[in-house]
N, C-alpha and C positions, 0 to 999 in steps of 0.2 A: 503493499500500500504506499510505503514511503521508502525513499533512497538517498543516500548521501550524495551531494553534489557540490560542486564549487560554489561559494557564495560571494556576492558583491559586498555583503556587510561583514562577514568574518571569513576566515579561510575555507571552512566548510559549512554546509547547511544541509537541511533535509527538505526535499521536494515530494510532491505526491506523484504516484504512478498511475492513480485513477481518482475519479471524483469521490469525494468522502462527504457523506451526509451530516448534518448538524447533530451534534450530541454523540456521534459514534466514537466508540474507543478506537484510537489509532495505535497506540503502542504504550507499554508500561515503561517506567523509567527505571533502568536496571542499573545495578551497582552494589558496591559493599555497603552494608549497614554499620555506620559508626556513630559515636557519641557526638554531641555538639563540640566538646573540648577537642576531640580528635579532628573534627571538621575544621575548627579555626586554625589549628596548627597546620593542616594541609593546605588550607586556603591561601595562607601566606606565600607557600611555595609555588601554588598554581598561579597566583596573581603575577609573580615574576616572569611567568611564561605567557601571560595574557589570557588564560583560560581558567575558569572555575566551572567544575561540573558537579558541585555539591547542591542537593535539592533538599530542603527541610521536609521531613517527614511528619514530625510532631515536636512537641517540647523536649523530647529526650534524644530522638534519633534523627540522623541524616543519611541520605543516600549519596555515595560517592561514585559517580558514574566513571572516574578515571581509573576505577579498579572494578573490572567485571561489567562495565557499562555496555549499553547497546546503542543503537542509531538514535535514540530519543535524545542523547546529549547533544545531537547536532541541530535540534530544533532552535532556531534563533529567536531571541526576544524581539518584540515589536511594540511600537506605540499604538498600533491597531492590531492586535493579536487575533489570529484565527483559530487559536486553541486555548484550552485551559486545562489546569490540573485538577483532578478529582481523585482524592485519597479514599480507598475503599479497602478495608480489612488489611491495612498495612501496605498496600500496594499503591504507587502513585501512578494513575492513568492519564495519559494525555488524551484529551477528547476534543473533536471539532466544536468550536464556538459558533460556527456557521457552516453553510455549504462551501466546501473547498474544492475547486475545479482542479482536473489534473494539471500537473506542472507547476 
């Protein structure tokens, strides 16, 4: 449904390979489950390289997609996002906020 492609915004981004309907689950945000303290330590290292792939799961845990992550980490942030995060049973799902056309 999505693939990694070169991005004009960042080095890499994610693009759709097919049309995605509103509210459809696109991909889960995979990675190592770590504490907030561990995340803060790693984020300083990641910032030096220009990337942070840590996603807050709740008040205790963070998912670090730099370790065991998947394509979800390449979804770029936007001022007008077409996706949103939905946390369900400890899994961060990326869902379509509107109909997203292929490409």
